[in-house]
C-alpha positions as CSV (number, residue, x, y, z in Angstrom):
1,X,-68.2,28.0,-56.9
2,X,-66.5,31.4,-56.8
3,X,-67.2,33.8,-59.6
4,X,-64.0,34.5,-61.6
5,X,-62.9,37.2,-64.0
6,X,-63.9,36.6,-67.6
7,X,-61.9,38.7,-70.0
8,X,-64.3,37.9,-72.9
9,X,-67.3,39.5,-71.2
10,X,-65.7,41.9,-68.8
11,X,-66.1,45.7,-69.4
12,X,-62.5,46.8,-69.7
13,X,-63.5,50.5,-69.9
14,X,-62.3,53.3,-72.1
15,X,-59.1,55.4,-71.6
16,X,-60.1,59.1,-71.6
17,X,-58.0,62.1,-70.9
18,X,-59.8,64.0,-68.2
19,X,-59.3,67.7,-67.3
20,X,-57.7,67.9,-63.9
21,X,-60.5,70.2,-62.7
22,X,-63.0,67.4,-63.4
23,X,-61.3,64.8,-61.2
24,X,-62.6,63.7,-57.8
25,X,-60.5,61.2,-55.7
26,X,-62.9,59.0,-53.9
27,X,-62.3,57.7,-50.3
28,X,-59.3,55.3,-50.2
29,X,-57.9,52.8,-47.7
30,X,-54.5,54.5,-48.2
31,X,-54.6,57.4,-45.8
32,X,-51.0,58.4,-46.5
33,X,-50.3,58.5,-50.2
34,X,-46.5,58.9,-49.6
35,X,-45.7,60.9,-52.7
36,X,-41.9,60.4,-52.5
37,X,-39.6,62.2,-54.9
38,X,-38.6,59.0,-56.8
39,X,-42.2,58.1,-57.5
40,X,-43.1,61.6,-58.8
41,X,-39.9,61.7,-60.9
42,X,-40.9,58.4,-62.5
43,X,-44.4,59.7,-63.4
44,X,-42.9,62.9,-64.7
45,X,-40.5,61.0,-67.0
46,X,-42.4,58.0,-68.0
47,X,-46.1,58.7,-67.3
48,X,-48.4,55.9,-66.1
49,X,-47.5,52.3,-66.5
50,X,-51.1,51.6,-65.6
51,X,-53.9,54.1,-65.8
52,X,-56.0,55.0,-62.8
53,X,-59.6,53.7,-62.9
54,X,-62.7,55.7,-62.2
55,X,-66.4,56.3,-63.1
56,X,-68.2,59.4,-64.4
57,X,-71.2,60.9,-62.5
58,X,-74.2,62.7,-64.0
59,X,-72.4,66.1,-63.6
60,X,-69.4,64.9,-65.7
61,X,-67.0,64.6,-62.8
62,X,-64.8,61.5,-62.9
63,X,-64.3,59.7,-59.5
64,X,-61.0,57.9,-59.1
65,X,-61.5,54.6,-57.3
66,X,-58.1,53.0,-57.9
67,X,-54.9,54.9,-58.7
68,X,-55.0,57.5,-55.9
69,X,-51.1,57.8,-55.8
70,X,-50.7,58.0,-59.6
71,X,-53.5,60.6,-59.9
72,X,-52.1,62.7,-57.0
73,X,-48.6,62.6,-58.5
74,X,-50.0,63.8,-61.9
75,X,-51.7,66.7,-60.2
76,X,-48.6,67.5,-58.2
77,X,-46.6,67.6,-61.4
78,X,-49.2,69.9,-62.9
79,X,-50.8,67.8,-65.7
80,X,-53.8,69.6,-67.2
81,X,-55.2,66.3,-68.6
82,X,-55.0,62.9,-66.8
83,X,-55.6,59.6,-68.6
84,X,-58.2,57.5,-66.7
85,X,-59.9,54.2,-67.5
86,X,-63.6,55.0,-67.3
87,X,-65.7,52.1,-66.2
88,X,-69.4,51.8,-65.2
89,X,-70.0,52.6,-61.5
90,X,-70.5,49.5,-59.4
91,X,-74.2,48.7,-59.3
92,X,-74.2,47.7,-55.6
93,X,-75.7,50.2,-53.2
94,X,-75.0,51.4,-49.7
95,X,-72.7,49.2,-47.6
96,X,-72.2,46.6,-50.3
97,X,-70.8,49.3,-52.7
98,X,-68.4,50.4,-50.0
99,X,-67.4,46.8,-49.3
100,X,-66.6,46.3,-53.0
101,X,-64.6,49.6,-53.1
102,X,-62.5,48.6,-50.1
103,X,-61.8,45.1,-51.4
104,X,-60.8,46.5,-54.8
105,X,-58.5,49.1,-53.2
106,X,-56.9,46.5,-50.9
107,X,-56.2,44.2,-53.9
108,X,-54.8,47.1,-55.9
109,X,-52.7,48.6,-53.2
110,X,-51.3,45.4,-51.6
111,X,-50.0,44.2,-55.0
112,X,-48.1,47.5,-55.3
113,X,-46.5,49.8,-52.7
114,X,-47.4,47.9,-49.5
115,X,-49.9,49.6,-47.2
116,X,-48.8,50.6,-43.8
117,X,-50.0,48.2,-41.1
118,X,-52.3,50.8,-39.5
119,X,-53.9,51.4,-43.0
120,X,-54.5,47.7,-43.6
121,X,-55.9,47.5,-40.0
122,X,-58.3,50.4,-40.6
123,X,-59.5,48.9,-43.9
124,X,-60.2,45.5,-42.4
125,X,-62.0,47.2,-39.6
126,X,-64.3,49.0,-42.1
127,X,-65.0,45.7,-43.8
128,X,-65.9,44.2,-40.4
129,X,-68.3,47.1,-39.7
130,X,-70.0,46.3,-43.0
131,X,-70.7,42.8,-41.6
132,X,-67.9,41.0,-43.4
133,X,-66.6,38.2,-41.1
134,X,-62.9,37.6,-40.4
135,X,-63.0,34.4,-42.5
136,X,-64.6,36.3,-45.4
137,X,-62.1,39.1,-45.1
138,X,-59.2,36.6,-45.1
139,X,-60.6,34.8,-48.2
140,X,-61.5,38.0,-50.2
141,X,-58.1,39.7,-49.5
142,X,-56.0,36.5,-49.9
143,X,-54.8,37.0,-46.3
144,X,-54.3,34.6,-43.4
145,X,-56.9,34.5,-40.6
146,X,-54.1,35.4,-38.2
147,X,-53.3,38.6,-40.1
148,X,-57.0,39.6,-40.2
149,X,-57.4,38.9,-36.4
150,X,-54.2,41.0,-35.7
151,X,-55.4,43.8,-38.0
152,X,-58.8,44.1,-36.3
153,X,-57.1,44.0,-32.9
154,X,-54.8,46.9,-33.9
155,X,-57.7,48.9,-35.4
156,X,-59.5,48.6,-32.2
157,X,-56.6,49.9,-30.2
158,X,-55.7,53.6,-30.2
159,X,-52.2,53.0,-28.8
160,X,-51.4,50.2,-31.2
161,X,-52.7,52.1,-34.2
162,X,-50.6,55.1,-33.2
163,X,-47.5,53.0,-32.8
164,X,-48.0,51.3,-36.1
165,X,-48.4,54.7,-37.7
166,X,-45.3,56.2,-36.1
167,X,-43.0,53.2,-36.5
168,X,-42.4,50.5,-39.0
169,X,-44.4,47.7,-37.4
170,X,-45.9,44.6,-38.7
171,X,-49.5,43.9,-37.9
172,X,-48.3,41.1,-35.5
173,X,-46.0,43.5,-33.7
174,X,-48.7,46.2,-33.4
175,X,-51.2,43.6,-32.1
176,X,-48.8,42.9,-29.3
177,X,-49.2,46.5,-28.1
178,X,-53.0,46.2,-28.5
179,X,-53.0,43.2,-26.1
180,X,-52.0,45.6,-23.3
181,X,-54.6,48.3,-23.8
182,X,-55.6,49.8,-20.5
183,X,-52.2,49.2,-19.0
184,X,-50.4,52.6,-19.5
185,X,-47.1,51.4,-18.2
186,X,-47.0,48.4,-20.4
187,X,-48.1,50.3,-23.5
188,X,-45.4,52.9,-22.8
189,X,-42.7,50.2,-22.4
190,X,-43.8,48.5,-25.6
191,X,-44.0,51.7,-27.6
192,X,-40.5,52.6,-26.5
193,X,-39.4,49.1,-27.6
194,X,-41.2,49.6,-30.9
195,X,-39.1,52.7,-31.6
196,X,-35.9,51.1,-30.5
197,X,-36.1,47.5,-31.9
198,X,-39.5,46.1,-32.9
199,X,-38.0,42.7,-33.4
200,X,-37.8,42.4,-29.6
201,X,-41.5,43.3,-28.9
202,X,-42.7,39.8,-28.3
203,X,-39.9,39.1,-25.9
204,X,-40.6,42.3,-23.9
205,X,-44.3,41.5,-24.0
206,X,-43.7,38.1,-22.5
207,X,-41.7,39.6,-19.7
208,X,-44.7,41.8,-19.0
209,X,-47.1,38.8,-19.1
210,X,-44.8,37.0,-16.7
211,X,-44.7,40.0,-14.3
212,X,-48.5,40.2,-14.4
213,X,-48.9,36.6,-13.4
214,X,-46.3,37.0,-10.7
215,X,-48.0,40.0,-9.3
216,X,-51.3,38.2,-9.2
217,X,-49.7,35.5,-7.0
218,X,-47.9,38.1,-4.8
219,X,-51.1,40.1,-4.2
220,X,-53.0,36.9,-3.2
221,X,-50.2,35.8,-0.8
222,X,-50.0,39.3,0.6
223,X,-53.7,39.1,1.4
224,X,-53.0,35.8,3.2
225,X,-50.3,37.5,5.3
226,X,-52.5,40.4,6.2
227,X,-55.3,38.1,7.1
228,X,-53.0,36.3,9.5
229,X,-52.4,39.7,11.2
230,X,-48.8,39.9,9.9
231,X,-46.8,42.4,8.0
232,X,-46.0,41.4,4.4
233,X,-42.4,41.7,3.1
234,X,-41.8,41.6,-0.6
235,X,-38.1,42.5,-1.1
236,X,-34.7,41.1,-0.1
237,X,-33.8,44.4,1.5
238,X,-36.8,44.2,3.8
239,X,-36.0,40.6,4.7
240,X,-32.3,41.3,5.3
241,X,-33.1,44.2,7.6
242,X,-35.4,42.0,9.6
243,X,-33.2,38.9,9.7
244,X,-30.7,39.9,12.5
245,X,-33.5,40.4,15.1
246,X,-36.1,37.9,14.0
247,X,-36.2,34.2,13.6
248,X,-37.9,31.9,11.0
249,X,-41.1,30.5,12.4
250,X,-40.0,27.1,11.1
251,X,-36.9,27.2,13.3
252,X,-38.9,27.9,16.5
253,X,-40.6,25.7,19.1
254,X,-42.3,26.1,22.5
255,X,-39.7,27.1,25.1
256,X,-41.2,24.6,27.5
257,X,-41.3,21.7,25.0
258,X,-38.5,19.2,25.9
259,X,-38.8,17.5,22.5
260,X,-38.3,20.8,20.7
261,X,-41.0,19.9,18.1
262,X,-41.7,22.2,15.2
263,X,-44.7,24.5,15.5
264,X,-47.8,24.0,13.3
265,X,-49.1,26.8,11.1
266,X,-52.1,27.0,13.4
267,X,-49.7,28.3,16.0
268,X,-49.2,31.5,14.0
269,X,-52.5,32.8,15.5
270,X,-51.9,35.1,18.4
271,X,-48.3,35.8,17.8
272,X,-47.1,39.4,17.8
273,X,-44.5,41.1,15.6
274,X,-45.2,38.5,12.9
275,X,-43.9,39.0,9.4
276,X,-44.6,37.1,6.1
277,X,-41.8,37.3,3.6
278,X,-43.1,36.5,0.1
279,X,-40.1,34.7,-1.4
280,X,-39.5,34.0,-5.0
281,X,-38.6,30.4,-6.0
282,X,-38.7,28.2,-9.1
283,X,-41.6,29.0,-11.5
284,X,-42.2,25.3,-12.0
285,X,-43.3,24.9,-8.4
286,X,-46.8,25.7,-7.1
287,X,-47.9,29.4,-7.2
288,X,-45.2,30.1,-9.7
289,X,-42.6,29.4,-7.1
290,X,-43.7,32.0,-4.6
291,X,-44.0,31.0,-0.9
292,X,-44.4,32.7,2.4
293,X,-41.6,32.4,4.9
294,X,-42.9,33.5,8.3
295,X,-40.6,35.4,10.7
296,X,-41.2,36.2,14.4
297,X,-39.7,39.1,16.2
298,X,-39.5,39.2,20.0
299,X,-40.0,35.4,20.0
300,X,-38.3,34.9,23.5
301,X,-40.9,37.1,25.2
302,X,-43.6,35.1,23.5
303,X,-42.5,31.8,25.1
304,X,-40.7,30.5,22.0
305,X,-37.2,29.1,21.6
306,X,-34.9,28.1,18.8
307,X,-35.1,24.4,17.8
308,X,-31.4,24.5,16.7
309,X,-28.5,26.2,18.4
310,X,-25.5,27.6,16.6
311,X,-22.1,27.8,18.2
312,X,-20.3,29.7,15.5
313,X,-19.9,33.5,15.9
314,X,-21.7,35.4,13.1
315,X,-19.3,37.0,10.6
316,X,-19.5,40.8,10.5
317,X,-20.7,42.1,7.1
318,X,-20.4,45.7,6.0
319,X,-23.2,47.6,4.4
320,X,-21.2,47.7,1.2
321,X,-20.9,43.9,1.2
322,X,-24.6,43.5,1.9
323,X,-25.5,45.8,-1.0
324,X,-23.0,44.0,-3.3
325,X,-24.7,40.7,-2.4
326,X,-28.1,42.1,-3.0
327,X,-27.0,43.4,-6.4
328,X,-25.6,40.0,-7.3
329,X,-28.9,38.4,-6.4
330,X,-30.9,41.0,-8.3
331,X,-28.8,40.5,-11.4
332,X,-29.2,36.8,-11.2
333,X,-33.0,37.1,-10.7
334,X,-33.2,39.5,-13.7
335,X,-31.2,37.1,-15.9
336,X,-33.5,34.2,-14.9
337,X,-36.7,36.3,-15.4
338,X,-35.4,37.3,-18.9
339,X,-34.6,33.7,-19.8
340,X,-38.0,32.5,-18.6
341,X,-39.8,34.9,-20.9
342,X,-37.4,34.1,-23.8
343,X,-38.1,30.4,-23.3
344,X,-41.8,30.9,-23.7
345,X,-41.3,32.9,-26.9
346,X,-38.6,30.6,-28.2
347,X,-40.8,27.4,-27.7
348,X,-43.8,29.1,-29.4
349,X,-41.6,29.9,-32.4
350,X,-40.3,26.3,-32.5
351,X,-43.8,24.9,-32.3
352,X,-45.6,27.3,-34.6
353,X,-42.8,28.1,-37.2
354,X,-39.9,25.7,-37.2
355,X,-42.1,22.6,-36.6
356,X,-45.4,23.8,-38.1
357,X,-47.2,21.2,-40.2
358,X,-46.0,21.4,-43.8
359,X,-42.8,23.4,-42.9
360,X,-39.9,22.5,-45.2
361,X,-36.9,20.9,-43.7
362,X,-33.4,20.7,-45.3
363,X,-30.1,19.1,-44.6
364,X,-29.3,21.5,-41.7
365,X,-32.3,20.0,-39.9
366,X,-31.3,16.5,-40.7
367,X,-27.8,17.3,-39.5
368,X,-29.1,18.6,-36.2
369,X,-31.0,15.3,-35.7
370,X,-27.8,13.4,-36.4
371,X,-25.9,15.5,-33.9
372,X,-28.5,14.9,-31.2
373,X,-28.3,11.1,-31.8
374,X,-24.5,11.3,-31.4
375,X,-24.6,13.7,-28.5
376,X,-22.5,16.2,-30.4
377,X,-21.4,19.5,-28.9
378,X,-24.2,21.9,-28.4
379,X,-26.8,19.1,-28.0
380,X,-27.3,19.4,-24.2
381,X,-29.9,16.9,-23.1
382,X,-31.3,14.9,-20.2
383,X,-31.5,11.2,-21.2
384,X,-35.1,9.8,-21.2
385,X,-36.6,13.2,-20.8
386,X,-38.3,15.7,-23.1
387,X,-40.9,13.4,-24.5
388,X,-43.8,15.6,-23.4
389,X,-42.1,18.7,-24.7
390,X,-41.6,17.0,-28.1
391,X,-45.3,16.0,-28.2
392,X,-46.2,19.6,-27.4
393,X,-44.0,20.8,-30.3
394,X,-45.8,18.4,-32.6
395,X,-49.3,19.3,-31.2
396,X,-50.3,15.7,-30.8
397,X,-53.4,14.8,-28.9
398,X,-53.2,14.7,-25.1
399,X,-51.6,11.5,-23.9
400,X,-53.3,9.9,-20.8
401,X,-51.2,9.7,-17.7
402,X,-52.9,6.5,-16.5
403,X,-55.3,3.9,-17.7
404,X,-55.2,1.1,-20.2
405,X,-52.3,1.2,-22.6
406,X,-52.0,-0.9,-25.8
407,X,-49.8,-4.0,-25.9
408,X,-47.1,-4.5,-28.4
409,X,-48.2,-7.7,-30.3
410,X,-44.6,-8.8,-30.8
411,X,-43.1,-8.4,-27.3
412,X,-46.3,-8.5,-25.3
413,X,-45.2,-5.5,-23.4
414,X,-47.5,-2.6,-22.6
415,X,-46.7,0.7,-24.3
416,X,-46.3,3.1,-21.4
417,X,-44.0,5.9,-22.6
418,X,-45.9,8.9,-23.9
419,X,-43.7,9.1,-27.0
420,X,-44.3,5.4,-27.8
421,X,-48.1,5.7,-27.4
422,X,-48.1,8.9,-29.5
423,X,-46.1,7.3,-32.2
424,X,-48.5,4.3,-32.3
425,X,-51.6,6.5,-32.5
426,X,-50.9,10.0,-33.9
427,X,-47.5,10.0,-35.5
428,X,-47.3,6.9,-37.7
429,X,-48.3,8.8,-40.8
430,X,-46.3,12.0,-39.9
431,X,-43.3,13.5,-41.6
432,X,-40.4,11.5,-40.0
433,X,-37.9,14.4,-40.3
434,X,-40.3,16.7,-38.4
435,X,-40.9,14.1,-35.7
436,X,-37.1,13.5,-35.3
437,X,-36.3,17.2,-35.3
438,X,-39.0,17.8,-32.6
439,X,-37.5,15.1,-30.4
440,X,-33.9,16.3,-30.9
441,X,-34.8,19.9,-30.1
442,X,-36.9,18.9,-27.1
443,X,-34.0,17.1,-25.6
444,X,-31.9,20.2,-25.7
445,X,-34.8,22.5,-24.7
446,X,-35.4,20.3,-21.7
447,X,-31.9,21.3,-20.5
448,X,-31.8,24.9,-21.7
449,X,-35.3,25.7,-20.3
450,X,-34.6,24.1,-16.9
451,X,-35.0,26.9,-14.5
452,X,-33.7,25.0,-11.5
453,X,-30.3,24.6,-13.3
454,X,-27.7,26.8,-11.7
455,X,-26.7,28.3,-15.0
456,X,-30.2,29.0,-16.3
457,X,-30.1,32.2,-18.3
458,X,-26.3,32.3,-18.1
459,X,-25.0,29.0,-19.3
460,X,-22.6,29.5,-22.2
461,X,-23.1,25.9,-23.4
462,X,-26.4,27.0,-24.9
463,X,-24.7,29.3,-27.4
464,X,-24.4,26.7,-30.2
465,X,-28.0,25.8,-29.9
466,X,-29.1,29.4,-30.0
467,X,-26.9,30.1,-32.9
468,X,-28.5,27.3,-34.8
469,X,-32.0,28.6,-34.0
470,X,-30.9,32.1,-35.2
471,X,-29.7,30.6,-38.5
472,X,-33.1,29.0,-38.9
473,X,-34.8,32.4,-38.5
474,X,-35.5,32.8,-34.7
475,X,-35.2,36.3,-33.3
476,X,-33.0,36.0,-30.3
477,X,-34.0,37.8,-27.1
478,X,-31.5,40.2,-25.5
479,X,-30.6,37.6,-22.8
480,X,-30.0,35.0,-25.5
481,X,-28.1,37.4,-27.7
482,X,-25.8,38.1,-24.8
483,X,-24.9,34.4,-24.5
484,X,-24.3,34.2,-28.3
485,X,-22.3,37.4,-28.4
486,X,-20.1,36.2,-25.6
487,X,-19.5,32.9,-27.4
488,X,-18.7,34.7,-30.7
489,X,-16.2,36.9,-28.9
490,X,-14.5,33.8,-27.4
491,X,-14.4,32.2,-30.8
492,X,-12.8,35.4,-32.3
493,X,-10.3,35.5,-29.5
494,X,-9.3,31.9,-30.0
495,X,-8.9,32.4,-33.7
496,X,-6.7,35.4,-33.1
497,X,-4.6,33.4,-30.7
498,X,-4.2,30.6,-33.3
499,X,-3.2,33.2,-36.0
500,X,-0.6,34.7,-33.6
501,X,0.8,31.2,-32.8
502,X,1.0,30.4,-36.5
503,X,2.9,33.7,-37.3
504,X,5.3,32.9,-34.4
505,X,5.9,29.4,-35.7
506,X,6.4,30.7,-39.2
């Protein structure tokens, strides 16, 4: 059982007016005391609402352990005597005494002017160095384990601690920067984002994570191209420059083959002027959608022929038209990449915040479920899909793809759908509103997050859904905000037209 404070036996100390010259401010977790004018003015007019606490050493000096800001403000004002509650010095020695000091100062400071995130991180780090575990720190400071983990990550990162000190960042935001220690470009990008809009940090970080994973695949495929003795191409510009004089390997056959059969990949060996274009596709496919399209230049001289003939004359395209088309494709790829990253962050928020176990749900959540059942506007969905996504939101146990499934004792039918099986096993005691909301949202997410859809990242029909998530507390990514802003502008324009029509009719 934890030891609790007993006011009957506790030594409450004695208030003594100490000469300013006899005061010593002990080390404190607050490295920036932030003596703002309003705080000093309050002390000057009203004095202390609560006295600083300290202990007296053998030389008569009083060491301030809690109340650093108040004592500093009194000295700044010029008080010759400072009232202090004198208590016995903690009996613990060495690291244990320091541990008690830090815990006391954390409690005292966090219940008052909030510590800056880098200060909290440094204090937690000191506790960890004294051998206090993360669980113990969380328990002793009434913090969450996640906050402690984030704080220690920030404290161990010079770049994250510096950003937290320079800008108003939460520990969670600073921890995002700490994740990318060692990647100077990523840290610079995130630090710039921290200065501009910290709320978008997680979205920017997810884009960087996605780019890293893409680059890993590209590097591996590039190595495959080089191993085949070919030249790797990684941009549309390179591919467009090559296309007029080269042919896709898949469109070639042996010139002496009357059946014009497609070549095998093994036929790549020995070909000259071979190029491998690393093409970007849908992330849901293998290798994050990246594949190699092989091109052969000078294919006629190498005994190859086209499997297909084309009778139409190629349309001449100007350089300006080519560049405009490349820009259109770049813009579309950027929008899709931004929405892919936003989808990851959005779904994490849905799973970990909106649908967290024990989260409170009100009538707006029930109304959303009703709208989904009715197929109301803003509830985009694929019928009979989204079950696995709903189960992921609910964090149910893994559902087997194959094997023996239980039989419904009434109908005698096997339960085969993952949602049915999960409901029979994991969800029968669950909060029904939470389950229904997860299924309703998953149906919409299954459409909104479908990368293969033509309007992925640009579909205005997702605006109502994103507006609802924003109302529930989700921080929209820039790409999502653009969709919502466009919709709000359309709504405003429509309302203005209605008002104009009403005035004309009047």
